[in-house]
C-alpha positions in Angstrom: 30.4 -31.5 16.6 29.2 -31.3 20.3 31.1 -34.3 21.4 32.7 -33.7 24.8 35.2 -36.6 24.7 38.9 -35.9 24.7 40.7 -33.2 26.7 38.4 -31.3 29.0 37.3 -27.8 28.0 39.3 -25.0 29.4 36.3 -22.8 30.2 32.9 -24.4 30.7 30.9 -21.4 31.9 31.0 -17.7 32.6 28.5 -16.0 34.9 28.0 -13.1 37.2 26.6 -12.4 40.7 23.9 -10.2 39.0 21.0 -12.4 38.0 20.4 -10.3 34.9 23.8 -11.4 33.5 23.5 -13.8 30.5 25.3 -16.9 31.6 27.5 -18.4 28.9 28.2 -22.2 28.6 31.0 -23.5 26.4 32.0 -26.8 24.9 34.9 -28.4 23.1 36.0 -27.2 19.7 34.6 -24.1 18.0 32.3 -22.0 20.0 30.5 -19.0 18.3 28.9 -16.4 20.5 26.4 -14.7 18.3 25.0 -11.2 18.8 21.7 -10.7 16.9 21.5 -7.2 15.4 18.0 -5.9 15.1 18.8 -2.3 14.9 21.6 -0.1 13.6 24.2 0.9 16.2 26.0 4.2 15.7 29.7 3.9 15.6 31.3 5.6 18.7 28.2 5.1 20.8 29.4 5.4 24.4 26.7 3.2 25.8 27.5 -0.5 26.5 25.9 -2.4 23.7 25.3 -6.2 23.2 28.5 -7.4 25.0 30.6 -9.5 22.6 33.7 -7.5 23.4 32.7 -7.3 27.0 32.8 -11.1 27.2 36.4 -11.1 26.1 37.3 -8.4 28.6 35.5 -10.2 31.4 37.4 -13.4 30.6 40.7 -11.5 30.6 39.8 -9.8 33.9 38.9 -13.1 35.6 42.3 -14.5 34.4 44.2 -11.8 36.1 44.0 -8.8 33.8 43.5 -5.2 34.7 40.0 -3.8 35.1 38.8 -2.3 31.8 38.0 1.3 32.0 34.4 0.8 30.8 33.8 -1.6 33.7 34.3 1.2 36.2 30.7 2.3 35.8 28.8 2.6 39.1 26.2 0.1 37.9 28.9 -2.6 38.0 30.6 -1.8 41.2 29.0 -4.7 43.1 29.4 -7.3 40.3 31.4 -10.5 40.6 32.3 -12.6 37.7 32.7 -16.3 38.0 34.3 -18.7 35.5 34.5 -22.5 35.7 37.9 -23.6 34.4 39.8 -26.8 33.9 43.3 -26.4 35.2 46.2 -28.8 35.6 47.0 -29.8 39.2 50.2 -29.1 41.1 51.8 -32.5 40.7 50.5 -33.5 37.3 47.6 -35.8 36.4 44.0 -35.1 35.2 42.9 -31.5 35.1 40.8 -30.2 38.0 37.6 -28.3 37.8 38.3 -24.9 39.3 35.8 -22.1 40.2 37.3 -18.6 39.9 35.5 -15.5 41.1 36.7 -11.9 40.8 34.9 -8.8 42.0 34.8 -5.4 40.3 35.7 -4.0 43.7 38.2 -4.7 45.2 40.2 -5.6 42.1 43.1 -7.0 44.1 41.4 -10.2 45.4 40.5 -13.4 43.5 38.5 -16.3 45.0 39.7 -19.7 43.7 38.1 -23.0 44.7 38.9 -26.6 43.9 42.5 -26.2 42.7 45.2 -28.0 44.5 47.9 -25.5 43.3 46.4 -23.0 45.8 47.5 -25.1 48.8 44.0 -24.8 50.2 43.9 -21.0 50.1 40.8 -19.7 48.4 41.1 -15.9 48.7 44.2 -14.9 46.7 45.9 -11.6 45.9 45.7 -11.1 42.2 49.5 -11.2 41.9 49.5 -14.6 43.5 46.8 -15.7 41.1 48.9 -14.5 38.2 51.9 -16.3 39.6 50.0 -19.6 39.9 48.7 -19.3 36.3 52.2 -18.6 35.0 53.7 -21.6 36.8 51.0 -24.2 36.5 49.1 -23.3 33.3 51.8 -21.8 31.1 54.7 -23.6 32.9 56.9 -20.5 32.8 60.1 -21.1 34.9 60.1 -19.3 38.2 63.3 -17.4 37.5 62.0 -16.0 34.1 60.6 -12.5 33.9 59.3 -12.7 30.3 56.9 -13.7 29.0 54.4 -13.1 31.7 51.0 -14.8 32.0 49.4 -11.5 31.0 51.4 -11.2 27.8 50.4 -14.8 26.8 46.8 -14.1 27.5 47.1 -11.1 25.4 47.7 -13.3 22.4 45.3 -16.2 23.3 42.5 -13.8 24.2 43.2 -10.8 22.0 41.9 -7.3 22.5 44.5 -5.7 20.2 44.4 -6.4 16.4 46.6 -3.6 15.0 49.7 -5.9 14.5 49.8 -9.7 14.3 53.1 -9.7 16.2 52.1 -7.4 19.0 50.0 -8.1 22.1 49.5 -4.4 22.5 50.5 -1.3 20.6 53.5 -0.3 22.8 54.9 -3.8 23.2 58.7 -3.8 22.7 60.1 -5.9 19.8 62.2 -8.0 22.2 59.1 -8.8 24.3 57.1 -9.8 21.2 60.0 -12.1 20.2 60.2 -13.7 23.7 56.4 -14.3 23.9 56.1 -15.8 20.4 59.4 -17.7 20.8 58.1 -19.2 24.1 54.9 -20.4 22.4 56.9 -21.9 19.6 59.0 -23.9 22.0 62.2 -21.9 22.4 63.9 -21.2 25.7 62.6 -18.2 27.5 65.8 -18.0 29.6 67.9 -17.5 26.4 65.4 -15.2 24.6 64.8 -13.2 27.7 68.4 -12.0 27.8 67.4 -9.6 25.0 65.5 -7.7 27.7 68.7 -7.2 29.8 70.5 -6.0 26.7 67.6 -3.7 25.7 67.6 -2.1 29.2 71.4 -1.7 29.1 71.3 0.0 25.8 68.5 2.4 26.8 70.3 3.1 30.1 73.5 4.0 28.3 71.7 6.3 25.9 69.7 7.9 28.8 72.8 8.5 31.0 74.9 9.9 28.1 72.0 12.3 27.2 71.6 13.3 30.8 75.3 14.0 31.2 75.4 15.9 28.0 72.4 18.0 29.0 73.9 18.7 32.4 71.0 16.9 34.2 73.5 14.9 36.3 75.8 17.6 37.6 78.2 15.4 39.6 78.8 13.0 36.8 81.6 13.5 34.4 82.8 11.4 31.5 86.3 13.0 31.5 88.1 9.9 32.8 91.7 11.4 32.5 90.7 14.4 34.6 89.0 12.2 37.2 92.1 9.9 37.4 94.4 12.9 38.0 92.1 14.2 40.8 91.9 10.7 42.3 95.7 10.3 42.3 96.2 13.7 44.0 93.6 12.9 46.6 95.1 9.5 47.4 98.5 11.1 47.8 97.1 13.6 50.3 95.3 10.8 52.1 98.5 8.8 52.4 100.4 11.7 53.8 97.7 12.3 56.4 97.7 8.6 57.4 101.5 8.7 57.8 101.2 11.8 60.0 98.5 10.2 62.1 100.6 7.0 62.6 103.4 9.1 64.1 101.2 10.9 66.5 101.3 10.3 70.2 98.2 11.5 71.8 98.7 13.2 75.2 95.5 13.8 77.1 97.4 16.3 79.4 98.7 18.2 76.4 96.9 21.3 77.6 98.4 21.2 81.1 101.9 20.6 79.6 101.3 23.6 77.3 100.4 25.7 80.3 103.5 24.5 82.2 105.7 25.4 79.3 104.1 28.9 79.1 104.6 29.3 82.9 108.3 28.3 82.7 108.8 30.6 79.8 107.3 33.5 81.8 109.5 32.7 84.8 112.6 32.6 82.7 111.6 35.9 81.1 111.2 37.5 84.6 114.7 36.2 85.6 116.2 37.6 82.4 114.6 41.0 83.1 116.0 40.9 86.7 119.5 39.9 85.5 119.5 42.7 83.0 118.7 45.2 85.7 121.4 43.7 88.1 124.0 43.8 85.3 123.3 47.5 84.8 123.6 48.1 88.6 126.8 46.1 88.7 128.3 48.4 86.0 127.2 51.5 87.8 128.8 50.3 91.1 132.0 49.4 89.2 132.1 52.9 87.8 131.4 54.5 91.2 134.2 52.5 92.9 136.7 53.5 90.3 135.8 57.1 90.8 136.1 56.8 94.6 139.5 55.2 94.4 140.8 57.8 92.0 139.5 60.7 94.2 141.1 59.2 97.4 144.5 58.8 95.8 144.7 62.5 94.5 142.9 64.5 97.2 145.7 65.7 99.6 143.7 68.7 100.9 146.4 70.0 103.2 149.1 70.0 100.5 146.7 71.7 98.2 145.8 74.3 100.8 149.5 75.1 101.6 150.3 75.4 98.0 147.5 77.9 97.6 148.6 80.0 100.5 152.2 79.8 99.3 151.3 81.0 95.9 149.6 84.1 97.4 152.5 84.8 99.8 150.9 83.8 103.0 151.9 81.3 105.7 149.2 78.8 106.5 148.4 78.9 110.2 148.9 75.7 112.2 145.3 75.8 113.3 144.1 75.8 109.8 146.3 72.9 109.0 145.0 70.9 111.9 141.4 71.7 111.0 142.0 70.4 107.4 143.7 67.3 108.7 140.6 66.5 110.7 138.4 67.2 107.8 140.5 65.0 105.5 140.5 62.2 108.1 136.7 62.4 108.3 136.4 62.5 104.5 138.6 59.5 104.2 136.5 57.7 106.7 133.3 58.5 104.7 134.9 57.4 101.5 136.1 54.2 103.0 132.7 53.5 104.4 131.1 54.2 101.1 133.5 52.1 99.2 132.9 49.2 101.6 129.1 49.6 101.1 129.5 49.6 97.4 131.7 46.6 97.4 129.2 44.8 99.6 126.4 45.8 97.2 128.4 44.7 94.2 129.0 41.3 95.8 125.3 40.9 96.5 124.6 41.8 92.9 127.1 39.2 91.6 125.7 36.6 94.0 122.2 37.3 92.8 123.3 37.1 89.2 124.9 33.8 89.9 121.8 32.5 91.5 119.7 33.8 88.6 121.9 32.0 86.2 121.6 28.7 88.1 117.8 29.1 88.5 117.4 30.1 84.8 119.3 27.0 83.7 117.1 24.8 85.8 113.9 26.4 84.5 115.3 26.1 80.9 116.0 22.4 81.4 112.5 21.9 82.7 111.0 23.8 79.8 113.1 21.8 77.3 111.7 18.6 78.7 108.1 19.9 78.5 108.7 21.2 75.0 110.1 17.8 73.9 106.9 16.2 75.2 104.8 18.8 73.2 106.9 18.2 70.1 106.5 14.4 70.3 102.8 14.4 71.1 99.6 16.1 70.0 96.5 17.1 71.9 93.5 14.7 71.7 91.3 17.4 70.1 94.1 18.0 67.5 94.3 14.3 66.8 90.5 14.0 66.5 90.5 17.0 64.1 93.1 15.4 61.9 91.1 12.2 61.9 88.0 14.1 60.8 90.0 15.7 58.0 91.2 12.2 57.0 87.6 10.9 57.0 86.6 13.8 54.7 89.5 13.0 52.5 88.5 9.3 52.4 84.9 10.3 51.5 86.3 12.6 48.7 88.3 9.7 47.4 85.4 7.3 47.5 83.3 9.9 45.6 86.0 10.2 43.0 86.3 6.5 42.7 82.6 6.1 42.2 82.5 8.9 39.6 85.4 7.3 37.8 83.7 3.9 38.0 80.5 5.4 36.6 82.4 7.2 33.8 84.3 4.0 33.0 81.0 2.0 33.0 79.4 4.5 30.7 82.4 4.7 28.5 82.5 0.9 28.1 78.8 0.4 27.8 78.9 0.2 24.1 81.6 -2.4 24.3 79.5 -4.3 26.8 76.5 -4.1 24.5 78.5 -5.4 21.6 79.9 -8.2 23.6 76.5 -9.3 25.0 74.9 -8.9 21.6 77.4 -11.3 20.2 76.9 -13.7 23.0 73.1 -13.5 22.6 73.2 -14.0 18.9 75.3 -17.1 19.4 72.9 -18.5 22.1 69.8 -17.8 20.1 71.2 -19.3 17.0 72.2 -22.5 18.8 68.7 -22.6 20.4 67.0 -22.2 17.0 69.2 -24.9 15.5 68.3 -27.3 18.3 64.6 -26.6 17.9 64.7 -26.4 14.1 62.3 -29.4 13.6 59.6 -27.9 15.8 60.1 -24.4 14.3 59.8 -26.0 10.8 56.4 -27.6 11.8 55.0 -24.2 12.8 56.4 -22.5 9.7 55.0 -25.2 7.5 51.6 -25.1 9.2 51.4 -21.3 8.7 52.2 -21.7 5.0 49.5 -24.5 4.6 46.9 -22.4 6.3 47.7 -19.5 4.0 47.3 -21.7 1.0 43.9 -23.0 2.3 42.6 -19.5 2.9 44.1 -17.9 -0.3 44.5 -19.9 -3.4 46.3 -17.1 -5.2 48.7 -16.0 -2.5 51.7 -17.4 -0.6 51.9 -17.2 3.1 55.2 -17.3 5.1 56.1 -17.2 8.7 59.6 -15.8 8.9 61.5 -16.7 12.1 64.9 -15.0 12.1 67.7 -13.7 14.3 68.1 -10.0 14.2 71.4 -8.2 14.3 70.5 -7.1 17.9 70.1 -10.7 19.0 66.3 -10.6 19.1 64.0 -13.3 17.8 62.5 -11.7 14.7 58.9 -12.8 13.8 57.3 -11.7 10.6 54.0 -12.8 9.0 53.8 -12.4 5.3 51.1 -13.0 2.7 52.0 -12.0 -0.8 50.1 -9.3 -2.6 48.6 -6.2 -1.0 49.1 -5.6 2.8 45.5 -4.6 3.4 43.9 -4.6 6.9 42.0 -7.7 5.9 45.2 -9.5 5.0 46.8 -8.4 8.2 43.9 -9.8 10.1 44.2 -13.2 8.4 47.9 -13.2 9.3 46.9 -12.5 12.9 44.4 -15.4 12.8 47.0 -17.8 11.4 49.8 -16.8 13.7 47.5 -17.2 16.8 46.4 -20.7 15.7 49.9 -21.8 14.9 51.2 -20.5 18.3 48.4 -22.1 20.2 49.0 -25.5 18.6 52.8 -25.3 19.1 52.3 -24.1 22.7 49.9 -27.0 23.5 52.3 -29.5 22.1 55.0 -28.0 24.3 52.7 -27.8 27.3 53.1 -24.1 27.5 49.5 -22.9 27.0 45.9 -23.7 28.1 43.6 -25.2 25.5 41.8 -22.1 24.5 41.9 -19.4 21.8 39.5 -16.5 21.7 38.9 -14.1 18.8 36.6 -11.1 19.0 34.6 -10.1 16.0 36.8 -7.1 15.4 39.4 -9.5 14.0 37.1 -10.5 11.1 35.6 -7.1 10.3 37.9 -6.3 7.4 38.2 -9.9 6.1 36.3 -11.0 3.0 33.4 -13.4 3.9 35.0 -16.3 2.0 38.2 -16.0 3.9 36.3 -15.7 7.2 34.5 -19.0 6.3 37.9 -20.6 5.7 39.3 -19.3 9.0 36.3 -20.6 10.9 36.5 -24.0 9.2 40.2 -24.2 10.0 39.5 -23.1 13.6 36.9 -25.8 14.0 39.0 -28.6 12.4 42.2 -27.7 14.3 40.4 -27.2 17.6 39.0 -30.7 17.3 42.2 -32.2 16.1 44.4 -30.7 18.8 41.8 -30.6 21.6 41.4 -26.9 22.3 38.5 -24.5 22.4 38.3 -21.9 19.7 35.8 -19.2 20.9 34.7 -16.6 18.4 32.2 -13.7 18.8 30.3 -12.6 15.7 27.3 -10.5 14.8 24.4 -12.5 13.3 24.2 -10.3 10.1 28.0 -10.7 9.5 27.8 -14.5 10.1 24.9 -14.7 7.6 27.0 -12.9 5.0 29.9 -15.3 5.6 27.7 -18.3 5.1 26.2 -16.8 2.0 29.5 -15.8 0.4 31.1 -19.2 1.2 28.4 -20.9 -0.9 27.6 -23.3 2.0 31.3 -24.1 2.7 30.7 -23.2 6.3 27.7 -24.1 8.4 27.7 -22.1 11.7 24.7 -23.8 13.4 26.6 -26.7 15.1 28.9 -24.2 16.8 26.6 -21.4 17.9 26.2 -21.2 21.7 22.8 -21.7 23.2 22.9 -18.2 24.7 22.5 -15.6 22.0 23.0 -11.9 22.7 20.7 -9.3 21.1 20.3 -5.6 21.0 16.5 -5.9 21.2 15.7 -4.3 24.5 18.1 -3.5 27.3 18.0 -7.0 28.8 19.2 -8.7 25.6 22.9 -7.9 26.1 25.4 -9.8 28.0 24.9 -7.9 31.3 21.1 -7.9 31.0 21.0 -4.1 31.1 22.6 -1.2 29.6 24.9 1.3 31.4 26.9 4.4 30.5 
């Protein structure tokens, strides 16, 4: 049973930089790491005990997992863990012996030596280490997001045993389907579309809830109202664009405006002056008419003679001559005054004529300036209109985005239905094309169940769910006890490991911690270990199991010698006798 011929072992040794650490050496086939129990351990004890589970956690950590919380103890801060692995080279061919070292601190670096896939680089970031494992160990296509190397390690090196299908408690159904489907040989590209569909469905629900709760104030699902607002905004935008296209920008618009104002003021002054001259002209006309009338009817001598005659007196010649002289003088004064008024009137008329001519000239100039102002706009006015247009464009863009969002949300259910139908068709075709390989895994699961339970039927149900997911169900007839579920976990892991090895999608290793077997009857545990040993040898993989010595003794006893553990027990045995007997060689809180 210790023959090392055939495929190389995946892990040959695990050690630590601390000399107290109990180095573990592994071989082909079944490997049992035994913990000798010499004293009772209280359940829930916070102190690190023998280290069976710690071995599993260390292995997961070296292979790119997160640092377990119980490894953050100060006593381990300087520790480095080293595993010697057998990994496939970059271009194919025989596996290469690779040394991998990872420190407790920092957790982000991994030292890899002897693997051609690293391109000569020994100090890698943990993300690069994970990427290399995904590509060269699991052969996950570069453009595939699920499964990840970490998810596959979660099934091959289990730390969660609550559900055979789940790698951890919170794993989504679609991720479980993609992971197991990948190991069974189905296309991860096709199965992975379930993730896009799941995210789309959750996004739609979350957005609708947020809109309903008012958490997204700007978002409205009222498409008709948004369309009406958008149509109005676009019409206003079009009018503004048409107005701008007709604009002629005049950089001297302000000076033209000032000129127009100056011309208007000049015309106003001329109008005021003309109005005053017109009043003066009327006054002169009235005065002249009065002067002419007075001249024609003022024969002073005749009036004087008539007065004297009426009173019976004879007007003396001297008086007559005196009035003649006065009349002649008066006539001279009136004539001179009339001449002056006539000259003034002519001057008024001349000025009015000149005003009219000047006013027409100013009005023509103003008309020309006003035409320029009407046909052009000021640069600042143009820029202001452009800014208003930009704001309108932004408002339209916002409405368009909101309408698009509302439309996307409104049609998300239709999109989900369409993509679900497409996914169902794709997965169904893929399952039909891989039917023979699926049948092999389903048949193996059933055969293993019959070997472990003589009175129960075991079934591995691989189905297509209404959501387009790959549905995986493990079923053993009878009661669904914890022990039965643990057996289902064992069988599923073995079946997936063998299928993945045949499809070159997994390393040749499967690890089960003792927690898997705690609730299983001893006879069934013996059957599981016999199956693990036989299939590991037959398919060339390592099956590593951790068990307590007292539990292992019970298994051997209850199986009536059907299982002999001695050939499979590792040379290094852990013990709780003294602090140095555990995996780390000391105990820590």
